[in-house]
LONUSE-62258 format. One record per residue (C-alpha): residue in one letter; x negated, y, z; residue number from 1. Coordinates in steps of 0.05 Angstrom, whole numbers, padded with zeros to 5 digits, always signed. Example, Ala and Ser with C-alpha at 12.3 -4.5 7.8 and 13.67 -1.06 7.14 Angstrom:
// residues 2
type:a&c1:-00246&c2:-00090&c3:+00156&seq:1
type:s&c1:-00273&c2:-00021&c3:+00143&seq:2
// end
This chain:
// residues 356
type:x&c1:+00062&c2:+02219&c3:-01421&seq:1
type:x&c1:-00010&c2:+02211&c3:-01399&seq:2
type:x&c1:-00034&c2:+02159&c3:-01350&seq:3
type:x&c1:-00049&c2:+02215&c3:-01300&seq:4
type:x&c1:+00025&c2:+02230&c3:-01294&seq:5
type:x&c1:+00052&c2:+02160&c3:-01305&seq:6
type:x&c1:+00069&c2:+02150&c3:-01232&seq:7
type:x&c1:+00108&c2:+02214&c3:-01222&seq:8
type:x&c1:+00178&c2:+02185&c3:-01227&seq:9
type:x&c1:+00190&c2:+02110&c3:-01214&seq:10
type:x&c1:+00261&c2:+02117&c3:-01242&seq:11
type:x&c1:+00236&c2:+02138&c3:-01311&seq:12
type:x&c1:+00202&c2:+02078&c3:-01341&seq:13
type:x&c1:+00199&c2:+02060&c3:-01415&seq:14
type:x&c1:+00237&c2:+02004&c3:-01448&seq:15
type:x&c1:+00200&c2:+01951&c3:-01487&seq:16
type:x&c1:+00250&c2:+01933&c3:-01541&seq:17
type:x&c1:+00275&c2:+02002&c3:-01561&seq:18
type:x&c1:+00334&c2:+02044&c3:-01537&seq:19
type:x&c1:+00388&c2:+02001&c3:-01504&seq:20
type:x&c1:+00445&c2:+01987&c3:-01553&seq:21
type:x&c1:+00502&c2:+01988&c3:-01501&seq:22
type:x&c1:+00540&c2:+02044&c3:-01467&seq:23
type:x&c1:+00582&c2:+02020&c3:-01409&seq:24
type:x&c1:+00601&c2:+02024&c3:-01336&seq:25
type:x&c1:+00564&c2:+01983&c3:-01284&seq:26
type:x&c1:+00583&c2:+01960&c3:-01214&seq:27
type:x&c1:+00655&c2:+01986&c3:-01215&seq:28
type:x&c1:+00668&c2:+01937&c3:-01157&seq:29
type:x&c1:+00626&c2:+01885&c3:-01119&seq:30
type:x&c1:+00654&c2:+01830&c3:-01163&seq:31
type:x&c1:+00619&c2:+01862&c3:-01223&seq:32
type:x&c1:+00552&c2:+01843&c3:-01193&seq:33
type:x&c1:+00551&c2:+01772&c3:-01167&seq:34
type:x&c1:+00487&c2:+01741&c3:-01140&seq:35
type:x&c1:+00478&c2:+01668&c3:-01121&seq:36
type:x&c1:+00414&c2:+01649&c3:-01085&seq:37
type:x&c1:+00381&c2:+01586&c3:-01111&seq:38
type:x&c1:+00343&c2:+01555&c3:-01054&seq:39
type:x&c1:+00309&c2:+01500&c3:-01095&seq:40
type:x&c1:+00314&c2:+01450&c3:-01037&seq:41
type:x&c1:+00368&c2:+01413&c3:-00998&seq:42
type:x&c1:+00381&c2:+01421&c3:-00923&seq:43
type:x&c1:+00348&c2:+01368&c3:-00879&seq:44
type:x&c1:+00414&c2:+01346&c3:-00849&seq:45
type:x&c1:+00376&c2:+01339&c3:-00784&seq:46
type:x&c1:+00341&c2:+01385&c3:-00734&seq:47
type:x&c1:+00354&c2:+01441&c3:-00685&seq:48
type:x&c1:+00377&c2:+01493&c3:-00736&seq:49
type:x&c1:+00439&c2:+01501&c3:-00779&seq:50
type:x&c1:+00434&c2:+01525&c3:-00851&seq:51
type:x&c1:+00494&c2:+01567&c3:-00870&seq:52
type:x&c1:+00518&c2:+01586&c3:-00939&seq:53
type:x&c1:+00546&c2:+01656&c3:-00930&seq:54
type:x&c1:+00587&c2:+01697&c3:-00978&seq:55
type:x&c1:+00583&c2:+01772&c3:-00967&seq:56
type:x&c1:+00618&c2:+01830&c3:-01001&seq:57
type:x&c1:+00599&c2:+01902&c3:-00989&seq:58
type:x&c1:+00552&c2:+01883&c3:-00933&seq:59
type:x&c1:+00476&c2:+01881&c3:-00929&seq:60
type:x&c1:+00433&c2:+01823&c3:-00909&seq:61
type:x&c1:+00408&c2:+01850&c3:-00843&seq:62
type:x&c1:+00477&c2:+01871&c3:-00819&seq:63
type:x&c1:+00506&c2:+01802&c3:-00833&seq:64
type:x&c1:+00447&c2:+01771&c3:-00795&seq:65
type:x&c1:+00465&c2:+01814&c3:-00734&seq:66
type:x&c1:+00538&c2:+01792&c3:-00738&seq:67
type:x&c1:+00518&c2:+01719&c3:-00743&seq:68
type:x&c1:+00472&c2:+01727&c3:-00683&seq:69
type:x&c1:+00528&c2:+01757&c3:-00642&seq:70
type:x&c1:+00577&c2:+01702&c3:-00662&seq:71
type:x&c1:+00526&c2:+01647&c3:-00645&seq:72
type:x&c1:+00500&c2:+01680&c3:-00582&seq:73
type:x&c1:+00428&c2:+01683&c3:-00605&seq:74
type:x&c1:+00378&c2:+01738&c3:-00615&seq:75
type:x&c1:+00376&c2:+01772&c3:-00683&seq:76
type:x&c1:+00302&c2:+01755&c3:-00690&seq:77
type:x&c1:+00322&c2:+01681&c3:-00688&seq:78
type:x&c1:+00366&c2:+01687&c3:-00750&seq:79
type:x&c1:+00330&c2:+01667&c3:-00814&seq:80
type:x&c1:+00342&c2:+01686&c3:-00886&seq:81
type:x&c1:+00302&c2:+01682&c3:-00949&seq:82
type:x&c1:+00320&c2:+01742&c3:-00993&seq:83
type:x&c1:+00348&c2:+01812&c3:-00983&seq:84
type:x&c1:+00411&c2:+01824&c3:-01023&seq:85
type:x&c1:+00442&c2:+01892&c3:-01036&seq:86
type:x&c1:+00508&c2:+01910&c3:-01002&seq:87
type:x&c1:+00541&c2:+01935&c3:-01066&seq:88
type:x&c1:+00552&c2:+01865&c3:-01094&seq:89
type:x&c1:+00585&c2:+01799&c3:-01082&seq:90
type:x&c1:+00530&c2:+01752&c3:-01060&seq:91
type:x&c1:+00523&c2:+01681&c3:-01034&seq:92
type:x&c1:+00459&c2:+01667&c3:-00996&seq:93
type:x&c1:+00431&c2:+01622&c3:-00941&seq:94
type:x&c1:+00419&c2:+01638&c3:-00868&seq:95
type:x&c1:+00394&c2:+01594&c3:-00811&seq:96
type:x&c1:+00412&c2:+01596&c3:-00737&seq:97
type:x&c1:+00383&c2:+01557&c3:-00679&seq:98
type:x&c1:+00438&c2:+01508&c3:-00661&seq:99
type:x&c1:+00438&c2:+01455&c3:-00605&seq:100
type:x&c1:+00432&c2:+01385&c3:-00632&seq:101
type:x&c1:+00492&c2:+01362&c3:-00593&seq:102
type:x&c1:+00536&c2:+01420&c3:-00615&seq:103
type:x&c1:+00586&c2:+01407&c3:-00672&seq:104
type:x&c1:+00577&c2:+01447&c3:-00736&seq:105
type:x&c1:+00651&c2:+01462&c3:-00746&seq:106
type:x&c1:+00646&c2:+01523&c3:-00700&seq:107
type:x&c1:+00599&c2:+01556&c3:-00750&seq:108
type:x&c1:+00653&c2:+01554&c3:-00803&seq:109
type:x&c1:+00694&c2:+01602&c3:-00760&seq:110
type:x&c1:+00641&c2:+01656&c3:-00764&seq:111
type:x&c1:+00671&c2:+01712&c3:-00806&seq:112
type:x&c1:+00682&c2:+01786&c3:-00805&seq:113
type:x&c1:+00692&c2:+01846&c3:-00849&seq:114
type:x&c1:+00651&c2:+01834&c3:-00912&seq:115
type:x&c1:+00626&c2:+01763&c3:-00897&seq:116
type:x&c1:+00647&c2:+01691&c3:-00886&seq:117
type:x&c1:+00612&c2:+01625&c3:-00877&seq:118
type:x&c1:+00624&c2:+01576&c3:-00934&seq:119
type:x&c1:+00587&c2:+01515&c3:-00907&seq:120
type:x&c1:+00542&c2:+01491&c3:-00851&seq:121
type:x&c1:+00490&c2:+01435&c3:-00851&seq:122
type:x&c1:+00435&c2:+01414&c3:-00803&seq:123
type:x&c1:+00365&c2:+01439&c3:-00819&seq:124
type:x&c1:+00298&c2:+01429&c3:-00786&seq:125
type:x&c1:+00269&c2:+01499&c3:-00789&seq:126
type:x&c1:+00283&c2:+01573&c3:-00794&seq:127
type:x&c1:+00287&c2:+01603&c3:-00863&seq:128
type:x&c1:+00229&c2:+01650&c3:-00879&seq:129
type:x&c1:+00229&c2:+01708&c3:-00930&seq:130
type:x&c1:+00213&c2:+01684&c3:-01000&seq:131
type:x&c1:+00230&c2:+01611&c3:-00988&seq:132
type:x&c1:+00283&c2:+01608&c3:-01043&seq:133
type:x&c1:+00266&c2:+01593&c3:-01115&seq:134
type:x&c1:+00310&c2:+01640&c3:-01156&seq:135
type:x&c1:+00373&c2:+01681&c3:-01161&seq:136
type:x&c1:+00431&c2:+01670&c3:-01209&seq:137
type:x&c1:+00466&c2:+01733&c3:-01233&seq:138
type:x&c1:+00535&c2:+01742&c3:-01263&seq:139
type:x&c1:+00546&c2:+01814&c3:-01284&seq:140
type:x&c1:+00603&c2:+01852&c3:-01317&seq:141
type:x&c1:+00593&c2:+01916&c3:-01357&seq:142
type:x&c1:+00660&c2:+01952&c3:-01368&seq:143
type:x&c1:+00684&c2:+02002&c3:-01419&seq:144
type:x&c1:+00631&c2:+01976&c3:-01467&seq:145
type:x&c1:+00614&c2:+02012&c3:-01531&seq:146
type:x&c1:+00564&c2:+01976&c3:-01575&seq:147
type:x&c1:+00552&c2:+01954&c3:-01646&seq:148
type:x&c1:+00562&c2:+01878&c3:-01643&seq:149
type:x&c1:+00503&c2:+01864&c3:-01688&seq:150
type:x&c1:+00455&c2:+01908&c3:-01648&seq:151
type:x&c1:+00480&c2:+01878&c3:-01583&seq:152
type:x&c1:+00470&c2:+01807&c3:-01608&seq:153
type:x&c1:+00400&c2:+01824&c3:-01634&seq:154
type:x&c1:+00379&c2:+01855&c3:-01568&seq:155
type:x&c1:+00404&c2:+01797&c3:-01526&seq:156
type:x&c1:+00368&c2:+01749&c3:-01573&seq:157
type:x&c1:+00301&c2:+01785&c3:-01564&seq:158
type:x&c1:+00311&c2:+01789&c3:-01488&seq:159
type:x&c1:+00325&c2:+01714&c3:-01488&seq:160
type:x&c1:+00264&c2:+01697&c3:-01529&seq:161
type:x&c1:+00213&c2:+01748&c3:-01505&seq:162
type:x&c1:+00235&c2:+01768&c3:-01435&seq:163
type:x&c1:+00231&c2:+01839&c3:-01407&seq:164
type:x&c1:+00180&c2:+01881&c3:-01369&seq:165
type:x&c1:+00179&c2:+01857&c3:-01297&seq:166
type:x&c1:+00191&c2:+01925&c3:-01265&seq:167
type:x&c1:+00208&c2:+01934&c3:-01191&seq:168
type:x&c1:+00278&c2:+01962&c3:-01192&seq:169
type:x&c1:+00303&c2:+02027&c3:-01161&seq:170
type:x&c1:+00323&c2:+01991&c3:-01097&seq:171
type:x&c1:+00250&c2:+01984&c3:-01080&seq:172
type:x&c1:+00242&c2:+02059&c3:-01074&seq:173
type:x&c1:+00302&c2:+02073&c3:-01029&seq:174
type:x&c1:+00362&c2:+02118&c3:-01036&seq:175
type:x&c1:+00339&c2:+02179&c3:-01074&seq:176
type:x&c1:+00267&c2:+02153&c3:-01070&seq:177
type:x&c1:+00267&c2:+02158&c3:-00994&seq:178
type:x&c1:+00220&c2:+02099&c3:-00983&seq:179
type:x&c1:+00170&c2:+02127&c3:-01032&seq:180
type:x&c1:+00175&c2:+02196&c3:-01000&seq:181
type:x&c1:+00158&c2:+02165&c3:-00932&seq:182
type:x&c1:+00098&c2:+02130&c3:-00963&seq:183
type:x&c1:+00072&c2:+02195&c3:-00992&seq:184
type:x&c1:+00083&c2:+02232&c3:-00927&seq:185
type:x&c1:+00047&c2:+02177&c3:-00889&seq:186
type:x&c1:-00011&c2:+02176&c3:-00939&seq:187
type:x&c1:-00017&c2:+02252&c3:-00934&seq:188
type:x&c1:-00011&c2:+02262&c3:-00859&seq:189
type:x&c1:-00036&c2:+02197&c3:-00831&seq:190
type:x&c1:+00027&c2:+02194&c3:-00788&seq:191
type:x&c1:+00065&c2:+02128&c3:-00797&seq:192
type:x&c1:+00141&c2:+02123&c3:-00793&seq:193
type:x&c1:+00161&c2:+02103&c3:-00722&seq:194
type:x&c1:+00204&c2:+02043&c3:-00740&seq:195
type:x&c1:+00170&c2:+01980&c3:-00763&seq:196
type:x&c1:+00222&c2:+01968&c3:-00817&seq:197
type:x&c1:+00212&c2:+02038&c3:-00845&seq:198
type:x&c1:+00137&c2:+02026&c3:-00849&seq:199
type:x&c1:+00148&c2:+01961&c3:-00886&seq:200
type:x&c1:+00195&c2:+01993&c3:-00936&seq:201
type:x&c1:+00147&c2:+02051&c3:-00947&seq:202
type:x&c1:+00088&c2:+02004&c3:-00962&seq:203
type:x&c1:+00131&c2:+01962&c3:-01009&seq:204
type:x&c1:+00152&c2:+02026&c3:-01046&seq:205
type:x&c1:+00079&c2:+02048&c3:-01053&seq:206
type:x&c1:+00060&c2:+01980&c3:-01081&seq:207
type:x&c1:+00119&c2:+01980&c3:-01127&seq:208
type:x&c1:+00103&c2:+02049&c3:-01154&seq:209
type:x&c1:+00031&c2:+02030&c3:-01171&seq:210
type:x&c1:+00052&c2:+01965&c3:-01205&seq:211
type:x&c1:+00107&c2:+01999&c3:-01245&seq:212
type:x&c1:+00057&c2:+02052&c3:-01268&seq:213
type:x&c1:+00009&c2:+02000&c3:-01295&seq:214
type:x&c1:+00066&c2:+01962&c3:-01328&seq:215
type:x&c1:+00096&c2:+02026&c3:-01358&seq:216
type:x&c1:+00028&c2:+02042&c3:-01389&seq:217
type:x&c1:+00023&c2:+01972&c3:-01418&seq:218
type:x&c1:+00094&c2:+01979&c3:-01447&seq:219
type:x&c1:+00074&c2:+02045&c3:-01479&seq:220
type:x&c1:+00012&c2:+02012&c3:-01508&seq:221
type:x&c1:+00054&c2:+01954&c3:-01534&seq:222
type:x&c1:+00013&c2:+01899&c3:-01498&seq:223
type:x&c1:+00056&c2:+01885&c3:-01437&seq:224
type:x&c1:+00072&c2:+01816&c3:-01464&seq:225
type:x&c1:+00004&c2:+01795&c3:-01492&seq:226
type:x&c1:-00063&c2:+01781&c3:-01460&seq:227
type:x&c1:-00119&c2:+01831&c3:-01463&seq:228
type:x&c1:-00193&c2:+01811&c3:-01458&seq:229
type:x&c1:-00208&c2:+01807&c3:-01383&seq:230
type:x&c1:-00135&c2:+01794&c3:-01364&seq:231
type:x&c1:-00118&c2:+01764&c3:-01296&seq:232
type:x&c1:-00073&c2:+01711&c3:-01327&seq:233
type:x&c1:-00014&c2:+01686&c3:-01285&seq:234
type:x&c1:+00018&c2:+01618&c3:-01291&seq:235
type:x&c1:+00093&c2:+01621&c3:-01302&seq:236
type:x&c1:+00133&c2:+01611&c3:-01238&seq:237
type:x&c1:+00071&c2:+01610&c3:-01194&seq:238
type:x&c1:+00027&c2:+01660&c3:-01158&seq:239
type:x&c1:-00036&c2:+01628&c3:-01186&seq:240
type:x&c1:-00079&c2:+01666&c3:-01235&seq:241
type:x&c1:-00146&c2:+01663&c3:-01269&seq:242
type:x&c1:-00190&c2:+01714&c3:-01303&seq:243
type:x&c1:-00199&c2:+01706&c3:-01378&seq:244
type:x&c1:-00257&c2:+01745&c3:-01408&seq:245
type:x&c1:-00240&c2:+01718&c3:-01477&seq:246
type:x&c1:-00169&c2:+01706&c3:-01502&seq:247
type:x&c1:-00173&c2:+01645&c3:-01547&seq:248
type:x&c1:-00120&c2:+01614&c3:-01591&seq:249
type:x&c1:-00098&c2:+01567&c3:-01536&seq:250
type:x&c1:-00083&c2:+01624&c3:-01489&seq:251
type:x&c1:-00048&c2:+01663&c3:-01543&seq:252
type:x&c1:-00003&c2:+01604&c3:-01556&seq:253
type:x&c1:+00011&c2:+01593&c3:-01482&seq:254
type:x&c1:+00029&c2:+01667&c3:-01475&seq:255
type:x&c1:+00076&c2:+01665&c3:-01534&seq:256
type:x&c1:+00109&c2:+01604&c3:-01504&seq:257
type:x&c1:+00120&c2:+01642&c3:-01438&seq:258
type:x&c1:+00076&c2:+01591&c3:-01402&seq:259
type:x&c1:+00027&c2:+01645&c3:-01378&seq:260
type:x&c1:+00034&c2:+01721&c3:-01370&seq:261
type:x&c1:-00009&c2:+01783&c3:-01364&seq:262
type:x&c1:-00009&c2:+01811&c3:-01294&seq:263
type:x&c1:-00013&c2:+01876&c3:-01256&seq:264
type:x&c1:-00036&c2:+01895&c3:-01186&seq:265
type:x&c1:+00001&c2:+01891&c3:-01120&seq:266
type:x&c1:-00050&c2:+01938&c3:-01090&seq:267
type:x&c1:-00089&c2:+01922&c3:-01027&seq:268
type:x&c1:-00158&c2:+01906&c3:-01001&seq:269
type:x&c1:-00205&c2:+01869&c3:-01047&seq:270
type:x&c1:-00227&c2:+01878&c3:-01119&seq:271
type:x&c1:-00180&c2:+01869&c3:-01178&seq:272
type:x&c1:-00191&c2:+01802&c3:-01212&seq:273
type:x&c1:-00181&c2:+01836&c3:-01279&seq:274
type:x&c1:-00244&c2:+01853&c3:-01319&seq:275
type:x&c1:-00261&c2:+01885&c3:-01386&seq:276
type:x&c1:-00205&c2:+01919&c3:-01425&seq:277
type:x&c1:-00150&c2:+01896&c3:-01377&seq:278
type:x&c1:-00186&c2:+01927&c3:-01318&seq:279
type:x&c1:-00200&c2:+01991&c3:-01357&seq:280
type:x&c1:-00126&c2:+02002&c3:-01369&seq:281
type:x&c1:-00108&c2:+01985&c3:-01298&seq:282
type:x&c1:-00163&c2:+02029&c3:-01268&seq:283
type:x&c1:-00143&c2:+02090&c3:-01309&seq:284
type:x&c1:-00073&c2:+02088&c3:-01280&seq:285
type:x&c1:-00095&c2:+02072&c3:-01209&seq:286
type:x&c1:-00142&c2:+02132&c3:-01210&seq:287
type:x&c1:-00080&c2:+02177&c3:-01208&seq:288
type:x&c1:-00058&c2:+02153&c3:-01139&seq:289
type:x&c1:-00118&c2:+02152&c3:-01092&seq:290
type:x&c1:-00078&c2:+02168&c3:-01029&seq:291
type:x&c1:-00028&c2:+02111&c3:-01038&seq:292
type:x&c1:-00084&c2:+02062&c3:-01054&seq:293
type:x&c1:-00122&c2:+02083&c3:-00991&seq:294
type:x&c1:-00059&c2:+02076&c3:-00949&seq:295
type:x&c1:-00047&c2:+02005&c3:-00972&seq:296
type:x&c1:-00119&c2:+01986&c3:-00960&seq:297
type:x&c1:-00119&c2:+02018&c3:-00891&seq:298
type:x&c1:-00057&c2:+01979&c3:-00872&seq:299
type:x&c1:-00095&c2:+01916&c3:-00890&seq:300
type:x&c1:-00052&c2:+01891&c3:-00946&seq:301
type:x&c1:-00090&c2:+01843&c3:-00991&seq:302
type:x&c1:-00094&c2:+01851&c3:-01067&seq:303
type:x&c1:-00044&c2:+01806&c3:-01101&seq:304
type:x&c1:-00018&c2:+01798&c3:-01172&seq:305
type:x&c1:+00050&c2:+01802&c3:-01204&seq:306
type:x&c1:+00067&c2:+01781&c3:-01276&seq:307
type:x&c1:+00080&c2:+01840&c3:-01323&seq:308
type:x&c1:+00131&c2:+01799&c3:-01362&seq:309
type:x&c1:+00196&c2:+01771&c3:-01335&seq:310
type:x&c1:+00227&c2:+01711&c3:-01372&seq:311
type:x&c1:+00303&c2:+01712&c3:-01370&seq:312
type:x&c1:+00326&c2:+01640&c3:-01361&seq:313
type:x&c1:+00391&c2:+01610&c3:-01385&seq:314
type:x&c1:+00418&c2:+01676&c3:-01413&seq:315
type:x&c1:+00492&c2:+01672&c3:-01430&seq:316
type:x&c1:+00537&c2:+01727&c3:-01453&seq:317
type:x&c1:+00606&c2:+01743&c3:-01481&seq:318
type:x&c1:+00649&c2:+01804&c3:-01497&seq:319
type:x&c1:+00723&c2:+01803&c3:-01481&seq:320
type:x&c1:+00762&c2:+01866&c3:-01497&seq:321
type:x&c1:+00714&c2:+01920&c3:-01472&seq:322
type:x&c1:+00677&c2:+01879&c3:-01419&seq:323
type:x&c1:+00608&c2:+01850&c3:-01431&seq:324
type:x&c1:+00595&c2:+01789&c3:-01386&seq:325
type:x&c1:+00523&c2:+01769&c3:-01373&seq:326
type:x&c1:+00495&c2:+01710&c3:-01335&seq:327
type:x&c1:+00422&c2:+01692&c3:-01325&seq:328
type:x&c1:+00372&c2:+01666&c3:-01274&seq:329
type:x&c1:+00311&c2:+01703&c3:-01249&seq:330
type:x&c1:+00255&c2:+01680&c3:-01202&seq:331
type:x&c1:+00254&c2:+01708&c3:-01132&seq:332
type:x&c1:+00226&c2:+01778&c3:-01127&seq:333
type:x&c1:+00252&c2:+01797&c3:-01196&seq:334
type:x&c1:+00304&c2:+01851&c3:-01208&seq:335
type:x&c1:+00367&c2:+01845&c3:-01250&seq:336
type:x&c1:+00360&c2:+01919&c3:-01265&seq:337
type:x&c1:+00297&c2:+01903&c3:-01305&seq:338
type:x&c1:+00341&c2:+01861&c3:-01351&seq:339
type:x&c1:+00397&c2:+01912&c3:-01355&seq:340
type:x&c1:+00346&c2:+01967&c3:-01369&seq:341
type:x&c1:+00335&c2:+01936&c3:-01438&seq:342
type:x&c1:+00410&c2:+01927&c3:-01453&seq:343
type:x&c1:+00452&c2:+01983&c3:-01422&seq:344
type:x&c1:+00438&c2:+02058&c3:-01426&seq:345
type:x&c1:+00421&c2:+02090&c3:-01358&seq:346
type:x&c1:+00425&c2:+02023&c3:-01322&seq:347
type:x&c1:+00361&c2:+02041&c3:-01285&seq:348
type:x&c1:+00396&c2:+02098&c3:-01249&seq:349
type:x&c1:+00455&c2:+02057&c3:-01224&seq:350
type:x&c1:+00421&c2:+02014&c3:-01172&seq:351
type:x&c1:+00405&c2:+01942&c3:-01160&seq:352
type:x&c1:+00438&c2:+01879&c3:-01134&seq:353
type:x&c1:+00378&c2:+01844&c3:-01101&seq:354
type:x&c1:+00313&c2:+01865&c3:-01070&seq:355
type:x&c1:+00274&c2:+01805&c3:-01049&seq:356
// end
């Protein structure tokens, strides 16, 4: 596939470690895809908000927020949460509600409905904002597994040691690619979707497509996990980056240790910080999507960076009968589908458990 056509289908992206060694059935029920949000901080135990730990099953994040708002008698806009979680999963995540200081917290524990329930409630000083959590912990079950044990073990070992390409998962592009279709229609006609949320999803899909296209090209080249001259080098677990015209032995070692990563563009206004060979690869792919690039710039998004490589932390696995159990932690904004894509055949086409 040439770089000119690399962005044609966001659901067809190459694997980095060879064909996946497992055949199996994903997401047979919500309990097969469990997501625990890791906030990375403790509630304040004081203040005018309450931080709720909420378990939801077969319900999406926004719908649960509306139910909590109704139960608490507040506006939906006053409900806070950090990460969007897919409805086709069992998830545990945090929400905040404005709550009078003199009001007891026990009443919050009664908030429940079809598909959700409150597990705990503690005082907190401020509303949760998107992206304020640190990570997500996944526990996944793949059923009716067929795999050579040696090949499976070897693949999980390489994923554990080397990580996987940090693709945006299918959820980013909407059901049947609907979010991306809206972005292309908007870019072509100049007419924006009427709803604010639809505009946001469309812009996110456009950004995701461009990033995935650059990453897919780097995977095909075999340098998605190593630094090119001119790389915009990202620090692991942070949004910070620096441009490196020369890749010396120190940077090579830090990259091999997963301390730094190559990066790709989250397109927007401003010049890419990549230079030299890294910019040349990036620019060749970006040239194929001038309309989407122009749309993102016109909507005043700023150029940002995202690591091309995704470390898979604390990977654990077991096979019992014909069920493969996987557990691992990913930083916020990362997709479990990117991990499954390297392990299970056709995992990319099944969907995703978190989009944050």
